C-alpha positions as a Markdown table, in Angstrom:
| # | Residue | x | y | z |
|---|---|---|---|---|
| 1 | Met | 79.7 | 24.6 | 125.7 |
| 2 | Lys | 80.9 | 28.0 | 124.5 |
| 3 | Thr | 81.4 | 30.7 | 127.0 |
| 4 | Leu | 80.0 | 34.0 | 125.8 |
| 5 | Ile | 82.5 | 36.9 | 126.2 |
| 6 | Gln | 81.0 | 39.8 | 127.8 |
| 7 | Arg | 82.1 | 42.9 | 126.0 |
| 8 | Pro | 81.6 | 46.4 | 127.4 |
| 9 | Arg | 78.7 | 48.1 | 125.6 |
| 10 | Arg | 79.6 | 51.4 | 124.0 |
| 11 | Leu | 77.1 | 54.1 | 124.6 |
| 12 | Arg | 75.1 | 54.8 | 121.5 |
| 13 | Ile | 75.0 | 58.6 | 121.0 |
| 14 | Asn | 72.2 | 60.3 | 119.2 |
| 15 | Ser | 71.9 | 64.0 | 118.4 |
| 16 | His | 69.8 | 64.7 | 121.5 |
| 17 | Leu | 72.1 | 63.0 | 123.9 |
| 18 | Arg | 75.4 | 64.1 | 122.5 |
| 19 | Ala | 75.5 | 67.5 | 124.2 |
| 20 | Leu | 74.7 | 65.9 | 127.6 |
| 21 | Val | 77.5 | 63.4 | 127.5 |
| 22 | Ser | 80.2 | 65.1 | 125.6 |
| 23 | Glu | 83.4 | 65.2 | 127.6 |
| 24 | Thr | 84.8 | 68.3 | 125.8 |
| 25 | Thr | 82.8 | 71.3 | 124.7 |
| 26 | Val | 83.7 | 74.5 | 122.9 |
| 27 | Ser | 81.7 | 77.7 | 122.6 |
| 28 | Ser | 82.4 | 81.2 | 121.4 |
| 29 | Lys | 83.2 | 82.3 | 124.9 |
| 30 | His | 86.4 | 80.3 | 124.8 |
| 31 | Leu | 87.7 | 82.1 | 121.8 |
| 32 | Ile | 89.9 | 85.2 | 121.1 |
| 33 | Gln | 90.0 | 86.9 | 117.7 |
| 34 | Pro | 93.3 | 88.4 | 116.5 |
| 35 | Leu | 93.1 | 91.8 | 114.7 |
| 36 | Phe | 95.8 | 93.5 | 112.6 |
| 37 | Ile | 95.6 | 97.3 | 112.7 |
| 38 | Lys | 97.7 | 99.2 | 110.2 |
| 39 | Glu | 98.5 | 102.9 | 110.7 |
| 40 | Gly | 97.5 | 105.1 | 107.7 |
| 41 | Leu | 94.9 | 102.9 | 106.2 |
| 42 | Lys | 91.6 | 104.5 | 105.1 |
| 43 | Thr | 89.7 | 101.2 | 105.0 |
| 44 | Lys | 90.3 | 97.5 | 105.6 |
| 45 | Lys | 92.9 | 95.8 | 103.3 |
| 46 | Pro | 92.8 | 92.1 | 102.5 |
| 47 | Ile | 95.8 | 90.0 | 103.4 |
| 48 | Pro | 96.6 | 88.0 | 100.3 |
| 49 | Ser | 98.5 | 85.2 | 102.1 |
| 50 | Met | 95.7 | 84.8 | 104.6 |
| 51 | Pro | 92.4 | 84.8 | 102.7 |
| 52 | Gly | 89.5 | 86.0 | 104.9 |
| 53 | Gln | 91.8 | 88.1 | 107.1 |
| 54 | Tyr | 92.4 | 91.9 | 106.9 |
| 55 | Gln | 94.6 | 94.7 | 108.0 |
| 56 | Trp | 92.2 | 97.1 | 109.6 |
| 57 | Ser | 92.1 | 100.8 | 109.6 |
| 58 | Leu | 91.8 | 102.6 | 112.9 |
| 59 | Lys | 88.1 | 103.4 | 112.3 |
| 60 | Asp | 87.3 | 99.9 | 111.0 |
| 61 | Cys | 89.0 | 98.0 | 113.7 |
| 62 | Ala | 86.6 | 99.4 | 116.3 |
| 63 | Leu | 83.6 | 98.4 | 114.2 |
| 64 | Glu | 85.1 | 94.9 | 113.6 |
| 65 | Ala | 85.9 | 94.5 | 117.3 |
| 66 | Lys | 82.3 | 95.3 | 118.1 |
| 67 | Ser | 81.1 | 92.9 | 115.5 |
| 68 | Cys | 83.2 | 90.2 | 117.1 |
| 69 | Tyr | 81.6 | 90.9 | 120.5 |
| 70 | Gln | 78.1 | 90.8 | 118.9 |
| 71 | Ala | 79.0 | 87.4 | 117.4 |
| 72 | Gly | 79.7 | 86.1 | 120.9 |
| 73 | Ile | 83.5 | 86.5 | 121.0 |
| 74 | Pro | 84.5 | 87.9 | 124.4 |
| 75 | Ala | 88.0 | 89.1 | 123.5 |
| 76 | Val | 90.3 | 90.3 | 120.8 |
| 77 | Ile | 94.1 | 90.5 | 120.7 |
| 78 | Leu | 95.6 | 93.4 | 118.8 |
| 79 | Phe | 98.7 | 93.5 | 116.5 |
| 80 | Gly | 99.9 | 96.9 | 115.3 |
| 81 | Ile | 101.6 | 97.8 | 112.0 |
| 82 | Pro | 103.1 | 101.3 | 112.3 |
| 83 | Gln | 103.9 | 103.6 | 109.3 |
| 84 | Lys | 107.4 | 104.2 | 110.7 |
| 85 | Lys | 109.9 | 101.8 | 112.1 |
| 86 | Asn | 113.4 | 102.2 | 113.6 |
| 87 | Ser | 116.1 | 100.0 | 115.1 |
| 88 | Gln | 114.8 | 100.6 | 118.6 |
| 89 | Gly | 111.2 | 99.9 | 117.9 |
| 90 | Ser | 110.4 | 103.1 | 119.8 |
| 91 | Tyr | 107.0 | 103.6 | 118.1 |
| 92 | Ala | 105.8 | 100.6 | 120.0 |
| 93 | His | 105.4 | 102.6 | 123.2 |
| 94 | Ala | 104.5 | 106.0 | 121.7 |
| 95 | Ala | 101.5 | 107.5 | 123.4 |
| 96 | Asn | 99.8 | 108.1 | 120.0 |
| 97 | Gly | 101.0 | 104.8 | 118.5 |
| 98 | Ile | 98.7 | 102.7 | 116.4 |
| 99 | Ile | 97.8 | 100.2 | 119.1 |
| 100 | Gln | 97.4 | 102.8 | 121.8 |
| 101 | Lys | 94.9 | 104.6 | 119.6 |
| 102 | Ala | 93.2 | 101.4 | 118.6 |
| 103 | Ile | 92.7 | 100.3 | 122.2 |
| 104 | Asp | 91.1 | 103.6 | 123.0 |
| 105 | Ala | 88.9 | 103.5 | 119.9 |
| 106 | Ile | 87.7 | 99.9 | 120.6 |
| 107 | Lys | 87.0 | 100.6 | 124.2 |
| 108 | Asn | 84.9 | 103.6 | 123.3 |
| 109 | Lys | 83.0 | 101.6 | 120.7 |
| 110 | Cys | 82.5 | 98.4 | 122.7 |
| 111 | Pro | 83.6 | 98.8 | 126.4 |
| 112 | Glu | 82.3 | 95.3 | 127.3 |
| 113 | Leu | 84.9 | 93.6 | 125.0 |
| 114 | Leu | 88.1 | 92.3 | 126.6 |
| 115 | Val | 91.0 | 94.0 | 124.7 |
| 116 | Ile | 94.3 | 92.2 | 124.9 |
| 117 | Ser | 97.4 | 93.8 | 123.4 |
| 118 | Asp | 100.4 | 92.0 | 121.9 |
| 119 | Val | 103.7 | 93.2 | 123.5 |
| 120 | Cys | 106.6 | 92.7 | 121.1 |
| 121 | Leu | 108.9 | 94.7 | 119.0 |
| 122 | Cys | 109.0 | 92.7 | 115.8 |
| 123 | Glu | 106.3 | 94.8 | 114.0 |
| 124 | Tyr | 108.1 | 98.1 | 115.1 |
| 125 | Thr | 111.8 | 97.4 | 114.5 |
| 126 | Ser | 113.4 | 98.1 | 111.1 |
| 127 | His | 115.2 | 94.7 | 111.3 |
| 128 | Gly | 112.1 | 92.7 | 112.3 |
| 129 | His | 113.5 | 91.1 | 115.4 |
| 130 | Cys | 111.6 | 90.9 | 118.7 |
| 131 | Gly | 114.3 | 92.7 | 120.6 |
| 132 | Leu | 117.1 | 95.3 | 120.4 |
| 133 | Ile | 120.2 | 94.4 | 118.5 |
| 134 | Asn | 123.7 | 94.8 | 120.1 |
| 135 | Lys | 127.0 | 95.7 | 118.4 |
| 136 | Lys | 127.7 | 92.0 | 117.6 |
| 137 | Gly | 124.5 | 91.8 | 115.6 |
| 138 | Ser | 122.5 | 89.6 | 118.0 |
| 139 | Val | 119.5 | 90.3 | 120.1 |
| 140 | Asp | 120.3 | 91.9 | 123.4 |
| 141 | Asn | 117.9 | 90.2 | 125.9 |
| 142 | Asp | 118.5 | 92.4 | 128.9 |
| 143 | Ala | 118.5 | 95.7 | 127.1 |
| 144 | Thr | 115.1 | 94.7 | 125.5 |
| 145 | Leu | 113.4 | 94.3 | 128.9 |
| 146 | Asp | 113.1 | 98.0 | 129.6 |
| 147 | Ile | 111.5 | 98.9 | 126.3 |
| 148 | Leu | 109.0 | 95.9 | 126.5 |
| 149 | Ser | 108.0 | 97.2 | 130.0 |
| 150 | Gln | 107.4 | 100.7 | 128.5 |
| 151 | Val | 105.2 | 99.1 | 125.8 |
| 152 | Ala | 103.2 | 97.2 | 128.3 |
| 153 | Val | 102.6 | 100.3 | 130.5 |
| 154 | Ser | 101.6 | 102.4 | 127.5 |
| 155 | His | 99.0 | 99.8 | 126.5 |
| 156 | Ala | 97.6 | 99.6 | 130.0 |
| 157 | Lys | 97.5 | 103.4 | 130.1 |
| 158 | Ala | 95.6 | 103.4 | 126.8 |
| 159 | Gly | 93.0 | 101.0 | 128.4 |
| 160 | Ala | 94.1 | 97.5 | 127.5 |
| 161 | Asp | 92.4 | 94.9 | 129.7 |
| 162 | Met | 95.4 | 92.5 | 129.4 |
| 163 | Val | 98.9 | 92.6 | 128.0 |
| 164 | Ala | 100.4 | 89.6 | 126.2 |
| 165 | Pro | 104.2 | 89.5 | 125.8 |
| 166 | Ser | 105.1 | 87.4 | 122.8 |
| 167 | Asp | 108.8 | 88.3 | 122.5 |
| 168 | Met | 110.3 | 85.3 | 124.4 |
| 169 | Met | 113.0 | 87.4 | 126.1 |
| 170 | Asp | 114.2 | 85.8 | 129.4 |
| 171 | Gly | 112.9 | 87.7 | 132.4 |
| 172 | Arg | 110.4 | 89.8 | 130.6 |
| 173 | Ile | 107.4 | 88.7 | 132.7 |
| 174 | Gly | 109.0 | 89.8 | 135.9 |
| 175 | Ala | 110.2 | 93.1 | 134.4 |
| 176 | Ile | 106.7 | 93.9 | 132.9 |
| 177 | Arg | 104.9 | 92.9 | 136.1 |
| 178 | Ala | 107.2 | 95.2 | 138.1 |
| 179 | Ala | 106.7 | 98.1 | 135.7 |
| 180 | Leu | 102.9 | 97.7 | 135.6 |
| 181 | Asp | 102.7 | 97.6 | 139.4 |
| 182 | Thr | 105.0 | 100.6 | 139.8 |
| 183 | Lys | 102.9 | 102.7 | 137.4 |
| 184 | Gly | 99.6 | 101.8 | 139.1 |
| 185 | Tyr | 98.4 | 99.0 | 136.9 |
| 186 | Ser | 98.7 | 96.1 | 139.4 |
| 187 | Asn | 95.3 | 94.8 | 138.3 |
| 188 | Thr | 96.3 | 94.5 | 134.6 |
| 189 | Pro | 96.9 | 90.7 | 134.0 |
| 190 | Ile | 99.6 | 89.2 | 131.9 |
| 191 | Met | 99.0 | 86.5 | 129.3 |
| 192 | Ser | 102.5 | 85.2 | 128.7 |
| 193 | Tyr | 103.5 | 83.5 | 125.5 |
| 194 | Ala | 105.3 | 81.1 | 127.9 |
| 195 | Val | 106.0 | 78.5 | 125.2 |
| 196 | Lys | 106.6 | 79.9 | 121.7 |
| 197 | Tyr | 108.4 | 77.6 | 119.4 |
| 198 | Ala | 110.5 | 78.7 | 116.5 |
| 199 | Ser | 108.2 | 77.5 | 113.7 |
| 200 | Pro | 107.7 | 78.0 | 110.0 |
| 201 | Leu | 103.9 | 78.0 | 110.7 |
| 202 | Tyr | 104.2 | 81.8 | 111.4 |
| 203 | Ala | 105.2 | 82.7 | 107.9 |
| 204 | Thr | 101.9 | 84.2 | 106.8 |
| 205 | Phe | 101.5 | 86.0 | 110.1 |
| 206 | Arg | 104.8 | 87.8 | 109.4 |
| 207 | Asp | 103.5 | 88.8 | 106.1 |
| 208 | Ala | 100.3 | 90.1 | 107.6 |
| 209 | Ala | 102.1 | 92.0 | 110.4 |
| 210 | Arg | 104.9 | 93.2 | 108.2 |
| 211 | Ser | 107.4 | 91.7 | 110.6 |
| 212 | Lys | 109.8 | 89.7 | 108.5 |
| 213 | Ile | 113.4 | 89.7 | 109.7 |
| 214 | Gln | 116.1 | 91.3 | 107.7 |
| 215 | Phe | 118.9 | 89.0 | 108.9 |
| 216 | Gly | 119.5 | 85.9 | 111.0 |
| 217 | Asp | 116.6 | 84.0 | 112.6 |
| 218 | Arg | 114.6 | 83.9 | 115.8 |
| 219 | Lys | 115.9 | 80.6 | 117.0 |
| 220 | Asp | 118.2 | 82.3 | 119.6 |
| 221 | Tyr | 115.2 | 83.4 | 121.6 |
| 222 | Gln | 112.2 | 81.3 | 120.4 |
| 223 | Met | 112.2 | 77.6 | 121.5 |
| 224 | Asp | 113.5 | 74.5 | 119.8 |
| 225 | Tyr | 110.4 | 72.5 | 118.9 |
| 226 | Ala | 112.2 | 69.3 | 119.8 |
| 227 | Asn | 112.1 | 70.2 | 123.5 |
| 228 | Ala | 109.3 | 69.4 | 125.9 |
| 229 | Lys | 111.0 | 69.6 | 129.2 |
| 230 | Glu | 112.2 | 73.1 | 128.3 |
| 231 | Ala | 108.6 | 74.1 | 127.8 |
| 232 | Leu | 107.8 | 73.2 | 131.4 |
| 233 | Arg | 110.8 | 75.1 | 132.7 |
| 234 | Glu | 109.8 | 78.2 | 130.7 |
| 235 | Ala | 106.2 | 78.0 | 131.9 |
| 236 | Arg | 107.3 | 77.6 | 135.6 |
| 237 | Leu | 109.6 | 80.6 | 135.3 |
| 238 | Asp | 106.9 | 82.8 | 133.9 |
| 239 | Glu | 104.4 | 81.6 | 136.6 |
| 240 | Lys | 106.9 | 82.5 | 139.3 |
| 241 | Gln | 107.5 | 86.0 | 137.7 |
| 242 | Gly | 103.9 | 86.9 | 137.8 |
| 243 | Ala | 102.1 | 85.6 | 134.7 |
| 244 | Asp | 98.4 | 85.1 | 135.0 |
| 245 | Ile | 97.8 | 83.0 | 131.9 |
| 246 | Leu | 100.3 | 80.7 | 130.1 |
| 247 | Leu | 100.0 | 80.5 | 126.3 |
| 248 | Val | 101.4 | 77.8 | 124.0 |
| 249 | Lys | 102.1 | 78.7 | 120.3 |
| 250 | Pro | 101.5 | 77.0 | 117.9 |
| 251 | Ala | 98.5 | 74.9 | 119.0 |
| 252 | Leu | 97.7 | 71.8 | 116.9 |
| 253 | Phe | 101.3 | 70.7 | 116.5 |
| 254 | Tyr | 101.9 | 71.0 | 120.2 |
| 255 | Leu | 98.9 | 69.4 | 121.9 |
| 256 | Asp | 101.3 | 67.4 | 124.1 |
| 257 | Ile | 102.8 | 70.6 | 125.4 |
| 258 | Ile | 99.4 | 72.1 | 126.1 |
| 259 | Ser | 98.5 | 68.9 | 128.1 |
| 260 | Lys | 101.8 | 68.9 | 130.0 |
| 261 | Ile | 101.5 | 72.5 | 131.1 |
| 262 | Ser | 97.8 | 72.3 | 132.0 |
| 263 | Gln | 98.7 | 69.4 | 134.3 |
| 264 | Ala | 101.8 | 71.0 | 135.8 |
| 265 | Ser | 100.3 | 74.5 | 136.5 |
| 266 | Ser | 97.3 | 75.8 | 138.3 |
| 267 | Leu | 97.2 | 78.8 | 135.9 |
| 268 | Pro | 94.8 | 79.0 | 133.0 |
| 269 | Val | 96.3 | 77.8 | 129.7 |
| 270 | Ala | 95.7 | 79.4 | 126.4 |
| 271 | Ala | 96.7 | 78.2 | 122.9 |
| 272 | Tyr | 97.3 | 80.1 | 119.7 |
| 273 | Gln | 96.0 | 78.4 | 116.5 |
| 274 | Val | 98.5 | 80.2 | 114.3 |
| 275 | Ser | 98.3 | 81.4 | 110.7 |
| 276 | Gly | 99.9 | 78.2 | 109.2 |
| 277 | Glu | 97.3 | 76.1 | 111.0 |
| 278 | Tyr | 94.6 | 78.5 | 109.7 |
| 279 | Met | 95.8 | 78.1 | 106.2 |
| 280 | Met | 95.9 | 74.2 | 106.4 |
| 281 | Ile | 92.3 | 74.0 | 107.5 |
| 282 | Asn | 91.2 | 76.4 | 104.8 |
| 283 | Ala | 93.1 | 74.4 | 102.2 |
| 284 | Leu | 91.7 | 71.1 | 103.3 |
| 285 | Ser | 88.2 | 72.5 | 103.2 |
| 286 | Gln | 88.6 | 74.1 | 99.7 |
| 287 | Asn | 90.6 | 71.4 | 98.0 |
| 288 | Ala | 89.1 | 68.2 | 99.6 |
| 289 | Gly | 85.6 | 69.3 | 100.0 |
| 290 | Tyr | 85.4 | 68.8 | 103.8 |
| 291 | Ser | 83.0 | 70.8 | 105.9 |
| 292 | Lys | 84.9 | 73.9 | 107.1 |
| 293 | Lys | 82.7 | 74.2 | 110.1 |
| 294 | Glu | 83.4 | 70.6 | 111.2 |
| 295 | Leu | 87.2 | 71.0 | 110.6 |
| 296 | Ile | 87.3 | 74.1 | 112.7 |
| 297 | His | 85.2 | 72.5 | 115.4 |
| 298 | Glu | 87.3 | 69.4 | 115.5 |
| 299 | Ser | 90.5 | 71.4 | 115.8 |
| 300 | Phe | 89.0 | 73.5 | 118.6 |
| 301 | Val | 87.9 | 70.4 | 120.5 |
| 302 | Ala | 91.4 | 68.9 | 120.2 |
| 303 | Ile | 93.0 | 72.0 | 121.7 |
| 304 | Lys | 90.4 | 72.2 | 124.5 |
| 305 | Arg | 90.7 | 68.4 | 125.2 |
| 306 | Ala | 94.5 | 68.8 | 125.5 |
| 307 | Gly | 93.9 | 71.3 | 128.4 |
| 308 | Ala | 93.6 | 74.8 | 126.9 |
| 309 | Gln | 90.8 | 76.9 | 128.5 |
| 310 | Met | 91.0 | 79.6 | 125.7 |
| 311 | Ile | 92.0 | 79.6 | 122.1 |
| 312 | Val | 93.3 | 82.4 | 120.0 |
| 313 | Ser | 92.2 | 81.7 | 116.4 |
| 314 | Tyr | 91.7 | 83.6 | 113.1 |
| 315 | Phe | 88.5 | 81.4 | 112.8 |
| 316 | Ala | 87.0 | 82.7 | 116.1 |
| 317 | Lys | 84.4 | 85.1 | 114.6 |
| 318 | Glu | 83.7 | 83.0 | 111.6 |
| 319 | Trp | 83.1 | 79.8 | 113.6 |
| 320 | Ala | 80.9 | 81.7 | 116.1 |
| 321 | Arg | 78.6 | 82.7 | 113.3 |
| 322 | Leu | 78.6 | 79.1 | 111.9 |
| 323 | Val | 77.4 | 77.4 | 115.0 |
C-alpha cells in the first residue's frame, strides 16, 4: 500500500489577497528623489548620460521639488554644481552658494517637503576629490573635517531638514555633529553614507554632478567592495559618533550589506540606488521589452526586503506616478 506524502500547500495568491499577505511592501513614502542643481542655468538641462534626469536651474528646482511632493515623494536630496571651483572647495559652504540658495527656494515653495543636503566637496573642488589635498598629493582626512563641518552648518542655517555626509572621511560624523550642536542645530539629523563602496556604478553620477577626478582615484577613502566586516565597523563608528540614519551605497549590488547592517544596528537604514543601477534598469526595459514599472518595483522590493527603510532613487518620482 502506497503512503501518500503530505506536502505543505502553498498559498494561492490572487490579486485581491496579494496586498494583505505580502511580506514586503513599498510605497512612495519610502522614497527620496535626488536633484542636481546647477548654478547659472536659466532652465533645466537634460543629462545625456542619464536619460530622464536633469540639471535644474535655481527657479526650476523649487518647482520640481514641489512636483515630487505632489507625486507623493516625502523627501529630496540635493547635489550642487557651482559655477566656480577651487582646490579648497570653499564655495561649498558659501552663504550664497547654489545649494544654500536652493534649500531656501525649495522650502519657500514647498515647506512640507523634507530637504536633505549632500555634504561633500567633490562637486566643488577643482581636482574632483571629496577632500582637501596635501602636499604629497593625497587626500588629507583630518584637514577636511573642518570644511565639511562648515558645509553642514551652512546647509542647516539655510534651512536643510537633514544633512547627508557622503565624503567617507574618517571621523566626519563626530565633527559634523559637534559643529551642528555648537551652532544651535542640535535637532538637525545626520544621514551618514556609512558604507560607500568605491564603485564604477557612479560614473554617470559624476558626469551629472561634474565631479570627475583629475588624478588618482577614490579608493583611499571609499571602501573596498570585497569587504563586508569593514562595512559593519564603519557603520558602528558612525552610529557611535552621532549618525541618525545609516546609508549603504550602491544598493542592488550590496543587498547583503544592507541586511547585515539592518540586523546589527537599531538605527534606520537607507540605501542609494545609484546612477549605474538606474541605467541598467532603463536599458533592460528599453532593449528587452520588460515592463519598466515592474522592474523598478522589483528592485525596490529587493532593497526593502534586505532591510532598508528608505530608498534614494532616480526613479522615485517616476515610479510614484506609475503606481
